C-alpha positions in Angstrom: 230.0 151.9 19.2 232.2 153.6 21.7 231.9 157.2 20.5 234.1 158.4 23.4 237.1 156.9 21.5 236.3 159.0 18.4 237.0 162.7 17.9 233.3 163.4 18.4 233.5 162.3 22.1 230.8 160.6 24.1 227.2 161.0 22.8 226.0 163.1 25.8 228.7 165.7 24.8 227.4 166.1 21.3 225.9 169.4 20.3 222.2 169.8 19.9 222.8 170.5 16.3 224.4 167.1 15.7 221.7 165.3 17.6 219.0 167.0 15.6 220.6 166.5 12.2 221.5 162.9 13.0 217.9 162.2 14.1 216.6 163.4 10.8 219.2 161.3 8.8 218.3 158.2 10.7 214.6 158.6 10.0 214.9 158.8 6.2 215.2 156.0 3.7 217.3 158.1 1.4 221.1 157.7 1.7 222.4 160.4 4.1 225.8 160.7 5.8 227.2 163.4 8.1 230.8 164.5 7.9 231.3 166.0 11.3 233.9 168.1 12.9 237.4 169.1 11.6 238.2 165.5 10.6 234.8 165.0 8.8 233.9 162.0 11.0 231.3 159.8 9.3 227.8 159.2 10.7 225.2 157.7 8.4 221.9 155.8 8.1 221.2 152.3 6.9 220.5 153.4 3.3 224.0 154.8 3.0 225.6 151.4 3.8 224.7 150.2 0.3 226.7 153.0 -1.2 230.0 152.2 0.7 229.8 148.4 0.7 232.6 146.7 2.6 233.7 150.0 4.2 230.9 149.5 6.7 231.0 149.1 9.7 234.6 150.4 10.0 233.6 153.7 8.4 231.2 154.6 11.2 232.9 157.1 13.4 236.1 157.3 11.3 237.5 160.3 9.6 236.6 160.6 5.9 240.2 160.7 4.8 240.7 157.3 6.4 237.5 155.9 5.0 238.0 157.2 1.4 241.7 157.4 0.7 241.2 156.4 -2.9 238.9 159.3 -3.7 240.0 161.8 -1.1 241.8 163.9 -3.8 238.3 164.5 -5.3 236.0 164.8 -2.3 238.4 166.3 0.2 238.7 169.7 -1.5 234.9 169.7 -2.0 234.3 169.1 1.8 236.8 171.7 2.8 235.3 174.2 0.4 231.8 173.8 1.8 233.1 174.1 5.4 235.1 177.3 4.6 232.5 179.0 2.4 229.3 177.6 3.8 228.0 177.2 0.2 226.6 173.9 -0.9 228.2 171.8 -3.6 226.5 169.9 -6.4 227.8 166.9 -8.3 225.8 165.0 -11.0 226.8 161.6 -12.1 230.3 162.1 -10.7 232.7 159.2 -11.6 234.6 157.9 -8.6 236.8 154.8 -8.4 235.8 153.6 -5.0 237.2 150.6 -3.2 234.1 149.2 -1.6 234.3 145.5 -2.7 238.0 144.8 -2.7 239.0 146.7 -5.9 238.8 150.1 -7.4 235.2 150.0 -8.7 233.8 152.5 -11.2 230.9 154.2 -9.4 228.7 157.2 -10.3 226.9 159.4 -7.8 224.7 162.5 -7.8 225.1 164.3 -4.4 225.2 167.6 -2.6 227.4 168.6 0.3 225.6 171.2 2.5 227.0 173.0 5.5 225.3 172.5 8.9 225.6 175.6 11.2 225.6 175.4 14.9 223.8 177.9 17.2 226.8 180.2 17.1 226.8 180.3 13.3 229.9 178.3 12.8 229.9 175.2 10.5 229.8 172.2 12.7 229.6 169.6 9.9 228.4 168.7 6.5 225.4 166.7 5.4 225.7 164.6 2.3 222.5 163.6 0.6 223.5 161.1 -2.2 222.1 158.8 -4.9 224.1 156.3 -6.7 223.5 156.5 -10.5 226.0 153.9 -11.6 223.4 151.6 -13.2 221.8 154.4 -15.3 225.1 155.9 -16.4 226.5 152.5 -17.5 223.2 151.7 -19.3 223.3 154.9 -21.2 226.9 154.6 -22.0 226.5 151.0 -23.3 223.4 151.8 -25.3 225.4 154.6 -27.0 228.2 152.1 -27.8 225.7 149.6 -29.3 224.0 152.4 -31.3 227.3 153.6 -32.7 228.3 150.0 -33.5 225.1 149.3 -35.3 225.4 152.5 -37.3 229.0 151.9 -38.2 228.4 148.3 -39.3 225.3 149.1 -41.4 225.9 148.4 -45.0 229.2 146.6 -44.6 229.5 143.2 -46.3 233.2 142.6 -45.9 233.9 140.6 -42.7 237.4 142.0 -42.4 236.0 145.6 -42.6 233.3 144.6 -40.0 236.0 143.4 -37.6 238.2 146.5 -38.2 235.3 149.0 -37.8 233.9 147.2 -34.7 237.4 147.1 -33.1 237.7 150.9 -33.6 234.3 151.5 -32.0 235.0 149.3 -29.0 238.5 150.7 -28.5 236.8 154.1 -28.3 235.1 152.9 -25.2 238.0 152.4 -22.8 235.7 152.6 -19.8 234.2 149.3 -20.7 237.0 147.6 -22.7 240.8 147.7 -22.2 241.4 145.6 -25.3 239.4 143.8 -28.0 240.6 141.1 -30.4 238.7 139.3 -33.1 239.9 135.7 -33.0 240.5 134.0 -36.4 238.4 131.1 -37.5 241.1 128.6 -36.5 241.7 130.0 -33.0 242.0 127.5 -30.2 239.6 128.9 -27.6 240.8 126.4 -25.0 244.1 128.3 -24.7 242.3 131.3 -23.2 242.9 131.7 -19.4 240.0 129.9 -17.7 241.1 130.1 -14.0 238.7 131.8 -11.7 235.5 131.4 -13.8 232.5 132.1 -11.6 229.8 129.4 -11.4 227.1 130.3 -13.9 229.2 133.0 -15.4 229.0 131.5 -18.9 226.4 130.3 -21.3 226.2 129.4 -25.0 226.7 133.1 -26.0 229.1 134.3 -23.4 232.2 133.0 -21.6 233.7 135.0 -18.7 237.1 134.2 -17.3 239.2 135.9 -14.6 242.8 136.9 -14.9 245.1 138.9 -12.7 244.4 141.9 -14.8 240.6 141.6 -14.6 237.8 139.8 -16.4 238.0 138.5 -20.0 234.9 138.0 -22.0 234.8 135.6 -25.0 231.8 136.2 -27.3 231.2 133.4 -29.7 229.8 134.7 -33.0 228.1 131.5 -33.9 226.5 132.0 -37.4 229.7 133.5 -38.8 231.7 130.6 -37.4 229.4 128.0 -38.8 229.6 129.6 -42.2 233.3 129.8 -42.2 233.2 133.5 -41.5 236.0 135.9 -40.6 235.7 135.8 -36.9 234.1 133.0 -34.8 234.6 134.9 -31.5 235.6 138.2 -30.0 237.9 138.4 -27.0 237.2 141.5 -24.9 239.4 142.4 -21.9 237.1 144.3 -19.7 238.1 147.4 -17.8 239.3 146.1 -14.3 237.2 148.8 -12.6 233.9 147.2 -13.8 231.7 145.0 -11.8 230.8 142.0 -13.9 227.1 141.8 -12.9 223.9 140.8 -14.7 223.8 144.2 -16.4 227.3 143.8 -17.7 226.5 140.3 -19.0 223.4 141.6 -20.8 225.5 144.2 -22.5 228.0 141.7 -23.6 225.3 139.4 -25.0 223.8 142.3 -26.9 227.2 143.1 -28.2 227.6 139.5 -29.4 224.2 139.6 -31.0 225.0 142.8 -32.9 228.3 141.5 -34.2 226.8 138.1 -35.0 224.1 139.7 -37.0 226.6 141.8 -38.9 228.8 138.8 -39.8 225.8 136.7 -40.8 224.5 139.6 -43.0 227.9 139.9 -44.6 228.1 136.1 -45.2 224.6 136.1 -46.7 225.5 139.0 -49.0 228.8 137.3 -50.1 226.8 134.1 -50.8 224.3 136.1 -52.8 227.1 137.8 -54.7 228.8 134.5 -55.5 225.6 133.0 -56.7 224.9 136.1 -58.8 228.5 136.0 -60.2 228.0 132.3 -61.1 224.7 133.0 -62.8 226.2 136.0 -64.6 229.1 133.9 -65.7 226.8 131.1 -66.9 224.6 133.6 -68.7 227.6 135.4 -70.2 229.0 132.1 -71.5 225.7 131.1 -72.9 225.3 134.4 -74.7 228.8 134.4 -75.9 228.2 130.9 -77.4 225.1 132.0 -79.1 225.9 135.5 -80.2 228.2 134.4 -83.0 229.6 136.5 -85.8 226.9 137.7 -88.1 226.7 136.9 -91.7 228.4 139.5 -93.8 227.4 139.3 -97.5 230.0 140.8 -99.9 227.6 143.6 -100.9 226.5 144.7 -97.4 228.5 146.0 -94.5 227.4 144.5 -91.1 228.6 145.3 -87.6 227.4 144.2 -84.2 228.1 145.0 -80.6 227.0 143.4 -77.4 227.7 145.0 -74.0 226.7 143.2 -70.8 225.1 145.1 -68.0 227.4 146.4 -65.3 225.0 145.1 -62.6 225.4 141.4 -61.9 221.6 140.8 -61.8 221.1 142.4 -65.2 222.1 139.9 -67.8 220.5 137.3 -70.0 217.9 138.2 -72.6 219.3 140.4 -75.3 220.4 139.0 -78.7 221.2 139.7 -82.3 221.3 137.6 -85.4 222.1 138.1 -89.1 221.9 135.2 -91.5 221.3 134.6 -95.2 218.0 133.3 -96.4 217.5 130.9 -99.3 216.2 133.7 -101.6 219.5 135.6 -101.0 217.9 138.1 -98.7 219.7 138.9 -95.4 217.6 138.3 -92.2 218.3 140.6 -89.3 217.1 140.1 -85.8 217.4 142.1 -82.6 215.4 140.9 -79.5 215.1 141.2 -75.8 213.7 138.5 -73.5 212.0 139.9 -70.3 214.1 139.1 -67.2 217.8 139.4 -66.3 219.0 135.9 -65.2 220.1 132.6 -66.5 216.4 131.7 -67.3 216.2 134.7 -69.6 219.4 133.6 -71.3 218.1 130.1 -71.8 214.8 131.4 -73.2 216.8 133.7 -75.5 218.7 130.7 -76.8 215.4 128.9 -77.6 213.8 131.9 -79.3 216.9 132.6 -81.4 217.2 129.1 -82.7 213.4 128.8 -83.3 213.3 132.0 -85.1 216.3 131.1 -87.2 214.8 127.7 -88.2 211.3 129.1 -89.0 212.6 132.1 -91.0 215.0 129.9 -93.0 212.4 127.1 -93.6 209.1 128.7 -94.4 210.4 131.6 -96.5 207.6 133.9 -95.5 207.6 137.7 -94.8 208.7 138.8 -91.3 205.1 139.2 -90.0 204.2 135.7 -90.8 207.4 134.3 -89.4 206.7 136.1 -86.1 203.2 134.7 -86.0 204.6 131.2 -86.6 207.2 131.8 -83.9 204.5 132.7 -81.4 202.4 129.7 -82.3 205.5 127.5 -81.8 206.3 129.1 -78.4 202.7 128.4 -77.3 202.8 124.8 -78.6 206.2 124.0 -77.0 205.4 125.7 -73.7 208.1 128.4 -74.0 206.8 130.6 -71.2 208.4 134.0 -71.7 207.8 137.5 -73.0 210.1 139.1 -75.6 210.3 142.1 -77.9 211.9 141.7 -81.3 212.4 143.2 -84.7 212.7 140.8 -87.6 213.8 142.3 -90.9 214.8 141.3 -94.4 217.2 143.3 -96.5 216.3 142.6 -100.2 217.5 143.9 -103.5 215.0 146.5 -104.7 213.5 146.7 -108.2 213.5 150.5 -108.6 215.3 152.8 -108.6 218.4 151.0 -109.8 220.8 150.1 -107.0 218.2 150.7 -104.2 217.6 148.1 -101.5 214.3 147.3 -99.7 213.9 146.8 -96.0 210.9 144.7 -94.9 210.3 144.3 -91.2 207.8 143.5 -88.5 208.1 144.9 -85.0 206.9 143.0 -81.9 206.9 145.7 -79.2 210.5 146.6 -79.8 212.2 150.1 -80.0 211.9 151.5 -83.5 214.8 151.0 -85.9 216.7 154.0 -87.2 217.7 154.8 -90.8 220.8 157.0 -91.3 220.6 158.5 -94.8 223.7 159.2 -96.9 223.1 163.0 -96.4 223.3 162.6 -92.6 219.6 162.9 -91.9 217.9 160.2 -89.7 214.5 158.7 -90.0 212.9 156.9 -87.0 211.1 153.9 -88.6 208.0 154.4 -86.5 205.1 151.9 -86.8 201.9 151.3 -84.9 202.9 149.4 -81.8 202.1 145.7 -81.8 202.2 143.2 -79.0 205.4 141.6 -77.8 205.9 137.9 -78.2 204.6 135.5 -75.5 201.2 137.0 -74.6 199.3 134.0 -76.0 196.9 136.4 -77.8 196.5 135.6 -81.5 197.4 138.6 -83.6 197.8 139.4 -87.3 201.2 141.0 -87.4 202.1 143.7 -89.9 204.9 143.9 -92.4 206.4 147.3 -93.2 208.7 148.3 -96.1 211.0 151.2 -96.9 213.6 151.8 -99.5 217.3 151.7 -98.3 219.2 154.2 -100.4 222.7 153.4 -101.5 225.1 154.2 -98.7 222.4 154.3 -96.0 222.7 152.7 -92.6 220.1 150.7 -90.7 220.5 150.7 -86.9 218.7 148.0 -84.8 219.3 148.0 -81.0 217.8 146.9 -77.7 216.3 149.3 -75.1 219.4 149.1 -73.0 221.1 151.5 -75.3 218.6 154.3 -74.7 216.6 153.5 -71.6 217.3 155.8 -68.7 215.4 156.2 -65.4 212.9 159.1 -65.7 213.3 159.5 -69.5 210.3 158.5 -71.7 211.2 156.0 -74.4 210.0 158.3 -77.2 212.2 161.1 -75.9 215.1 158.6 -75.6 214.7 157.5 -79.3 214.6 161.1 -80.4 217.9 161.7 -78.6 219.4 158.7 -80.3 218.3 160.0 -83.7 219.9 163.3 -82.9 223.1 161.5 -81.9 223.2 159.6 -85.2 222.6 162.6 -87.3 225.4 163.6 -89.6 227.6 160.6 -88.7 227.2 159.0 -92.1 230.9 159.3 -92.7 231.7 156.7 -90.0 232.1 153.1 -90.9 229.6 150.6 -89.5 232.3 149.5 -86.9 233.0 153.1 -86.0 229.3 153.8 -85.7 228.8 151.0 -83.2 231.8 152.2 -81.2 230.5 155.7 -81.2 227.1 154.7 -79.9 228.6 152.5 -77.1 231.0 155.4 -76.1 228.1 157.8 -76.0 225.5 155.6 -74.1 227.3 152.6 -72.8 228.9 154.1 -69.6 225.5 155.0 -68.2 223.6 151.9 -69.2 222.2 149.6 -66.5 220.9 146.9 -68.9 222.4 144.8 -71.7 223.0 146.6 -75.0 222.8 145.1 -78.4 223.6 147.1 -81.6 223.3 145.9 -85.2 224.2 148.2 -88.1 223.8 147.3 -91.8 225.0 149.6 -94.6 224.0 149.3 -98.2 226.7 149.8 -100.8 227.2 153.1 -102.7 
């Protein structure tokens, strides 16, 4: 280096201060540069070469304004300020677009400019002790983007919404992405610009191409593509100031993995929803085919209601039935098979038909019918649990015009009796086991008179069951709701109960109302 041709002059003419400071700089491994004299001529150690890249060796002995024209508007006033005031500067993670590898590269530095005073007290130059923080700053920025993306995509199960939300998040990161585009499922990826691809720049999860405007990354979202998802790939036009290094590729692969997981999760949820909808539709059709119009003898008023659960998973096991028996009594049934799926609906169909056949054929009281039903379930291998109330409405012997209710309860909510004066009786009995336990039990018949104009209400637990509310308390609330509504017809009474309880129900609801004549 011919220093005589620089503004510093030949080395023997340098001041003792310059010799001393330069000797210290050359003996440290930390990046240090000197900006010396009025033109801020550069002198630096080997560690500083890594910070300026291709600017070395031309930068050595050259004025700073010549070496750093692209960032001079930023560092020039800082250097001048230190020289004029003698006070040091401090910059932490300062973003500079530096041309050190043939393009304006995004770099971050933490550094301090400090004045170096000569023996006469004047500022001879400035020492710059610097550390490049680009790697850490980009890592933190990209981790924040991935964290935001993960948070924004959590809970989304609509592929279009995932693409929209992800686009918004990535467009909010212009320092990494100039543009992003989710490619449709039928996109021809071969049409993307492929010129200038670096060897080894692509793998199964990442394709990098070069264009005149910078790098383009194509991120295949494989599971969503295989499943016919919304977006098989993401095209990301990278900020042209970025270096596409291993850290950048790792970030893009993590981005692809995050999006792939989101689309795969959405597809899985949609598949589950379609299956649930099919099961619900199957169960609904099965129930509709079985829950036919009840028998309505001329002397009794009968009304029924069935409301399917609002949740797709909750459907299947509730049923009602009303049919005449050979001895002219009217059989009434309300039941609930444990479970909420097509299996519960199928078991319900079996139990309903078995109970109908047994009750009609053997002509026994309800308790014995339920015992025979349980024995039949065991013998035929009907593996299920169910609660039910089986009742008979019979003509009473005294007083004249009265009717008799005879029933047996297998673990089901208690029936309600609305009297003609508006009072309500909960027909409580000692609890007995539900059907399907396989435990032999002598079931009990119960009887009560049905006054003329009284209404019997049978129902499933979906009408009254609410989270956190004990069943006894819920039945008491139902009795209070029925009180003094004797003026309603049986149809109106069913509608009233559904209007009061149906909108908050999470389970199927069955209501069966029978009124004796006045």
